[in-house]
C-alpha positions in Angstrom: 160.3 102.7 74.7 159.8 104.0 71.2 161.4 101.9 68.5 161.2 100.4 65.1 160.6 96.6 65.3 160.4 93.9 62.7 159.7 90.2 62.7 158.1 87.4 60.8 154.4 86.9 61.0 154.8 83.3 62.0 156.8 84.5 65.0 153.9 86.7 66.2 151.6 83.7 67.1 152.1 81.4 70.1 150.4 77.9 69.8 148.7 77.8 73.2 147.2 74.4 74.1 143.8 76.0 73.6 143.9 78.3 70.6 143.3 82.0 71.4 144.1 85.4 70.2 147.6 86.5 71.1 150.5 88.7 69.9 148.8 92.0 70.4 151.1 95.0 69.9 150.3 98.3 71.9 151.0 101.9 71.1 151.6 101.3 67.4 152.1 104.3 65.1 152.3 102.4 61.8 152.6 98.8 60.6 154.0 97.6 57.3 153.5 94.1 56.0 155.6 93.0 53.0 156.5 89.8 51.3 160.0 88.8 50.1 159.5 91.0 47.0 158.8 94.0 49.2 155.2 94.2 48.2 152.5 94.6 50.8 150.5 97.1 52.8 151.3 99.9 55.2 148.8 101.3 57.8 149.5 104.7 59.4 147.3 105.6 62.4 145.9 109.0 63.0 146.7 108.3 66.7 148.4 105.3 68.3 146.6 102.0 67.9 146.8 98.3 68.8 147.4 95.6 66.2 147.7 91.9 65.8 148.9 90.0 62.7 148.2 86.2 62.6 147.9 83.3 60.2 144.4 82.9 61.7 141.3 85.1 62.0 139.9 85.9 65.4 136.9 83.7 64.4 139.2 80.7 63.7 140.8 81.1 67.1 137.5 81.4 68.8 136.4 78.1 70.5 132.8 79.2 70.4 132.7 79.8 66.6 135.0 77.0 65.4 135.2 74.4 68.2 139.0 74.4 68.0 140.5 72.7 71.0 144.1 72.4 70.0 146.5 74.1 67.5 146.3 71.1 65.1 142.5 71.8 64.7 143.2 75.2 63.1 143.2 75.5 59.3 146.4 75.8 57.2 145.7 79.2 55.7 147.2 80.8 52.6 146.4 84.3 54.0 147.1 86.4 57.0 144.8 88.3 59.3 145.6 91.9 60.3 143.4 93.3 63.1 143.6 97.0 64.0 142.1 98.1 67.3 141.5 101.5 68.9 141.3 99.8 72.3 141.6 96.3 73.7 140.6 95.1 77.1 142.3 92.4 79.1 140.6 89.1 80.0 140.6 88.9 83.7 141.2 90.4 87.1 143.6 89.7 89.9 141.8 86.7 91.4 140.9 84.5 88.5 140.7 84.2 84.7 136.9 84.0 85.2 136.6 87.4 86.8 136.2 90.7 84.9 139.2 93.1 84.6 139.6 95.6 87.3 137.3 98.6 86.9 140.1 101.0 86.0 141.1 98.7 83.0 137.6 98.2 81.6 136.6 99.9 78.4 133.5 102.1 78.9 130.6 102.3 76.5 131.0 105.7 74.8 131.4 107.2 71.4 135.0 106.9 70.1 136.7 107.7 66.8 139.5 105.7 65.4 141.2 106.4 62.0 144.0 105.3 59.9 145.4 105.5 56.3 146.5 102.5 54.4 148.9 102.6 51.4 
């Protein structure tokens, strides 16, 4: 369904027992992030895109790079992280979290273009 959605950045993150990226939004046409004064940034895609906004960077949520095992291991940041993606692949198949996504859901290695305008 096409719609206009809004919410707080803090509500976009779920504190899983083991920190990980989450809160991805699909088929986004634009995103606007503003503070209580209405100041911020707007991103308009040249085509639909995926986006995640979080109080943590992907690196901070990565166990490999930070060693975080629990949400309380994460930093108390004074900034937000906005990730814009052309494509995003799932993490597992039908039989286990350890398997690859089904072939039809895998992203193939090929040249792609992704564009956006920010205001």
